[in-house]
N, C-alpha and C positions, 0 to 999 in steps of 0.2 A: 858252267861247272859240270864236270863229268859225273856220271853216276857213282863211280868209286869214291870220288871226293865228297859227294853229297852223303853217301853212306858213312864215311869216316866222320864227317862233321856231326851227323845225326847220332852216331854211336858215342862219340866223345861228349856231346851235349847231354845225351841220356845218362851216361855214366856220371857226369858231373852233377846232374840233378839227383840221381840216386845216392851219391856220396853225401851231398848236402843234407838230404832228408835222413840218411843213416846217422850222420853225426848229430842231428837234432833229436833223433829218436832214441839213440843209445843212452844219453843221460836220463831221459824220462823213464826208460826201462829200468835202469839201475836204481833210480829213486823209487819206482814202484816196488821193486824187489826189497829194497831197504825198509820201506814203510811196512810192507807185509811182514817182514822179519820182526820189526819193532812192535807191531800190533800183537803178534803171537807171543813175543817175549813179555810184553806188558801184561797180557792176560795170564801168563804162567807165573809171573813174579809179583802180582798185585799185592798179596799179603806181605811179602818181604819189603816191598816199597812203602806200604803204609807204616810198617814198623820202623823203617829207616827214617821216615818223616817224624815219627814220634820221638825217636832217639835224638835226632838233630834238634828238634824243638825243645826237648827237656834239657839238652846240653847247653842251649843258648841262654837259659835262665830268664827268658822273656815269654810272656809278660811277667813282670815281677809279681810275686805272690800267687802265681797260678801254676798248677801242675798239669801237664799234658796227660790226658786220660785216654783219648781215643782219636784215631784218624781214620776216615772212611772216604774212599773215592766216590764221587757223585757225578753221574752223567758221563757224557762222551768227552774224550780228550780233544784238544785242538792240536793238530799235527803241524809241525814246523819243519822247514828244511833250510839249510844254508848251502847255496848252490856251489860256491867256489870250492869248499872243502868237502862237500857231499855229506854234511852232518845232518842228523835227524834229531828232533826234540819233540816233546809233548808238554803241553800245558794242561794239567789235570785238575779239574775242580774237586775240592775236598771239603769235608766238614770236620772241624776239630772240636772235640769236647774237652773242657777243662774242669778241674775241681780246685776249690780254694786251698791254698797252702799258706798257713800263717793267718794274717789279718785281711786277706783280700775279700771284699764284699761285692764289688762290681768292677767292670773293666770298660772304660770309655762309655759309661752310662748303661751298659748291658749287664743283666744279672750273670753271675758266674756260671750258673747252670745252663744258660742259653748257649747252644752250639754256635760256633763262628764259622762262616764260609770263607773260603779263599781259593787260591790257585797255587799249585806247586809246579815248578819247571824241572823237568827231567831231561837229561841228555842220553842218547843211545850211542854208546861207544864200545867198540869191539864186542858187540853182542850182549852187552850188559847195560842196565839202566843206572844212572848216577843222578842223585838229587842235586839241584843247584845250591841248596843250602838253607832255604827258608820258605815259609808260606807267605804269599802275598795276600793279606787279608783284605776283604771287601772289594775284590776285583773279580771280574769274569775272565775266562780265558782270552776272549777277544780284546778286552782292555789291557791285559798283560802283554798280549802280542803287539799291540800298538805301542806300548812302552818300550818293548825290546827293539822294534824297528829293524832297519836294514843292518846286517845282511840277512836276517831271518825273514822268511816269507811263509805265509800259510800254505800248507801243502794240501792239494785236493786228494782226498782219500775216498775210495769207493767203500761203502758199508760192507762189513764182513762179520762173520761170527766172532772174530777176535776182538773187535772194538765193542760190539754190543754186550759182551760178557764182562766188561770192566766195571760195570755198575752193580754186579752181583755181590 
């Protein structure tokens, strides 16, 4: 093989390897950017999102005989992504406080005054957070992610100031 042919084969092979890694790297870069935007947006919209959960809970009429009094985000969200469509979601642990409305005295054996823990699924679409519609009581974010299953996968997120302030 001549030197010129060897150089061409080496150049084409190197270019092919670079293109391969570039196409593997670009989706990861795009996901990292989307996750960073989602984290910052969550931090900025936390109060609005807590109120959204309350409104949706009150509108559901469930649990019967209970009035939704307060929703508070607790702890770190579990970040999810759907690779094909490039969607981002978050499973956020929450504490919901109820007050009796009517003749409610207890709920599933728990006193009404006792706060209930759960998880809310939010989707990040067009730069805004949307609630999936209900609180999944008595589940951790990890358990809720297992129930969602494919195509949703847990996204690896580096800690940032945006995520650590969601519990304030």
